[in-house]
C-alpha positions in Angstrom: -6.5 -1.1 -19.4 -7.7 -4.3 -21.0 -7.5 -6.9 -19.6 -8.1 -5.7 -16.1 -9.3 -7.3 -12.9 -10.7 -4.0 -11.5 -13.6 -2.1 -12.9 -13.5 1.7 -12.1 -16.3 4.1 -12.6 -15.5 7.8 -13.1 -17.8 10.7 -13.8 -19.5 13.7 -12.2 -21.6 13.7 -9.1 -25.0 12.4 -9.8 -23.9 10.2 -12.7 -24.8 7.0 -10.7 -21.3 5.7 -9.9 -22.3 4.1 -6.6 -25.9 3.1 -7.5 -24.9 1.5 -10.7 -21.7 0.2 -9.2 -23.6 -1.8 -6.6 -25.5 -3.7 -9.3 -22.4 -4.2 -11.4 -20.3 -5.4 -8.5 -22.9 -8.1 -7.8 -23.2 -9.0 -11.5 -19.4 -9.4 -12.0 -18.5 -10.8 -8.5 -16.5 -7.7 -7.5 -16.1 -6.0 -4.1 -17.7 -2.6 -4.3 -15.7 0.3 -2.8 -17.0 3.8 -2.9 -13.9 5.9 -2.5 -15.6 8.8 -0.7 -17.3 6.4 1.8 -13.9 4.7 2.3 -12.3 8.1 3.2 -15.1 8.8 5.6 -14.8 5.5 7.3 -11.0 5.9 7.7 -11.2 9.4 9.0 -14.4 9.2 11.0 -15.5 12.4 9.3 -17.8 13.3 6.4 -16.3 14.6 3.1 -18.0 17.9 3.9 -16.2 18.1 7.3 -12.8 17.2 5.7 -13.4 20.0 3.2 -14.3 22.4 6.0 -11.3 21.6 8.2 -8.6 20.7 5.7 -9.8 22.4 2.5 -10.1 20.7 -0.9 -6.3 20.2 -1.0 -6.4 18.1 2.2 -9.3 16.0 1.0 -7.5 15.4 -2.4 -4.4 14.2 -0.6 -6.4 11.7 1.4 -8.2 10.7 -1.8 -4.9 10.0 -3.6 -3.6 7.9 -0.7 -6.8 5.8 -0.6 -6.9 5.3 -4.3 -3.3 4.1 -4.3 -4.0 1.7 -1.5 -7.3 0.3 -3.0 -5.9 -0.1 -6.5 -3.1 -2.2 -5.3 -5.8 -4.9 -4.9 -7.6 -6.9 -7.6 -11.3 -7.7 -7.9 -12.7 -4.3 -7.1 -15.4 -2.2 -8.5 -14.2 1.3 -7.5 -16.7 4.1 -7.6 -14.5 7.2 -7.5 -15.3 10.6 -6.3 -16.0 13.2 -9.0 -12.7 14.9 -8.6 -10.5 11.8 -8.4 -9.3 12.6 -11.9 -7.9 16.0 -11.1 -4.4 14.7 -10.0 -2.2 13.4 -12.8 -0.9 10.6 -10.6 -4.5 9.4 -9.9 -5.3 9.4 -13.7 -2.2 7.3 -14.3 -3.1 4.9 -11.5 -6.7 4.5 -12.8 -5.5 3.7 -16.3 -2.9 1.2 -15.1 -5.0 -0.6 -12.5 -8.4 -1.0 -14.0 -10.9 -0.9 -16.9 -12.3 2.6 -16.6 -15.9 3.5 -17.5 -16.8 7.2 -17.8 -20.5 7.7 -16.8 -22.0 10.6 -18.6 -24.9 12.7 -17.4 -26.1 16.2 -18.4 -26.0 19.1 -15.9 -29.8 19.3 -16.1 -30.0 15.6 -15.1 -27.4 16.2 -12.3 -29.5 19.1 -10.9 -32.6 16.8 -10.9 -30.8 13.9 -9.2 -29.0 16.1 -6.7 -31.9 18.4 -5.9 -32.3 17.2 -2.3 -28.6 16.4 -1.7 -27.0 18.8 0.8 -23.9 16.7 1.5 -21.7 17.8 -1.3 -19.3 20.6 -0.4 -18.7 21.8 -3.9 -22.5 22.4 -4.3 -22.7 24.4 -1.1 -21.2 27.5 -2.7 -23.5 29.6 -4.8 -25.5 28.7 -7.9 -25.5 24.9 -8.2 -26.1 25.0 -12.0 -23.1 27.3 -12.5 -20.9 25.1 -10.3 -21.9 22.0 -12.2 -21.2 23.6 -15.6 -17.8 24.7 -14.3 -17.0 21.3 -13.0 -18.1 19.7 -16.2 -15.9 22.1 -18.3 -12.8 21.3 -16.3 -13.3 17.6 -15.5 -15.0 16.1 -18.6 -11.7 16.1 -20.6 -10.0 14.4 -17.7 -12.7 11.7 -17.5 -12.4 11.1 -21.2 -8.6 10.9 -20.9 -8.8 7.9 -18.6 -11.9 6.2 -20.0 -11.8 2.8 -21.8 -15.6 3.1 -22.3 -18.1 5.9 -22.1 -21.7 5.2 -21.1 -24.6 7.7 -20.8 -26.7 7.2 -17.7 -28.8 10.3 -18.1 -32.2 9.1 -19.2 -32.1 5.8 -17.4 -32.9 4.5 -14.0 -30.0 3.0 -12.1 -31.3 -0.5 -12.8 -31.6 0.1 -16.6 -28.2 1.8 -16.7 -26.6 -1.1 -14.8 -28.2 -3.6 -17.2 -27.2 -1.7 -20.3 -23.6 -1.1 -19.0 -23.2 -4.8 -18.0 -24.1 -5.7 -21.6 -21.5 -3.2 -22.9 -18.9 -4.6 -20.5 -19.6 -8.1 -21.6 -18.7 -7.0 -25.1 -15.6 -4.9 -24.3 -14.1 -5.6 -20.9 -11.7 -8.6 -20.8 -10.9 -9.8 -17.4 -7.7 -11.8 -16.8 -8.1 -15.5 -16.0 -8.2 -16.2 -12.2 -4.9 -16.9 -10.6 -4.3 -20.6 -10.1 -4.4 -21.7 -6.5 -1.1 -21.8 -4.7 -0.3 -25.5 -4.0 0.0 -26.3 -0.3 3.1 -27.9 1.0 2.3 -30.9 3.2 4.4 -33.6 4.6 7.5 -31.6 4.5 9.8 -31.7 7.5 11.1 -28.4 8.8 
C-alpha cells in the first residue's frame, strides 16, 4: 500500500526484521512493535510455551488477533513473525494497512544467524536446514504476494542493511501527510 503510515517487515526468521526494524523505526519516527514479543507480553508466556500448550494453530490465532489490533493504529513499524503471512486474512490486512517490505535471506545465512538460537519452536524439530528449506518453499511466495518492496539482507550487517533499506524506502515509500491537529473548543458554554 502506498501511501501508508505503517511500515511492515515480513520475511523468514533470521532475516533481521527486529534488528533492522529498530534502526528504521528510529530513522522514520515510528513506534517499533515486534509481533512475537507483543504476543509474549500479552500472554505472559514465550512463543515456545504457547506452541507447546496450544499448538501452532493456537499461536496463529493469537497472532492474527494481535496483528488486527496493532494494524488498526498508524505510525508503526511492525516486525512480523515469520509465519504471519500464512493466513489469508493476515495477508490482506498487511497489504491494506502498511507498506510491506520483504526481507530476503538465504537458508545458509539463516543457519549462521540462528546457530545459537534455541527459542524458535519450528527449529526444535529435527534437521534445522531441512526445516528452513521447507519453510522457505511454502512461505516465500506468500511474502512476495504481500510485498511492496523486496530487500536482501543476507550479506549485510544489521546497520548496513538498515541504511541501505532506509535509502530504498526514501525512494519508494510515500507516507501520508500528518493529520492536522484537531482544533480545541474553548469559551463555549455547555
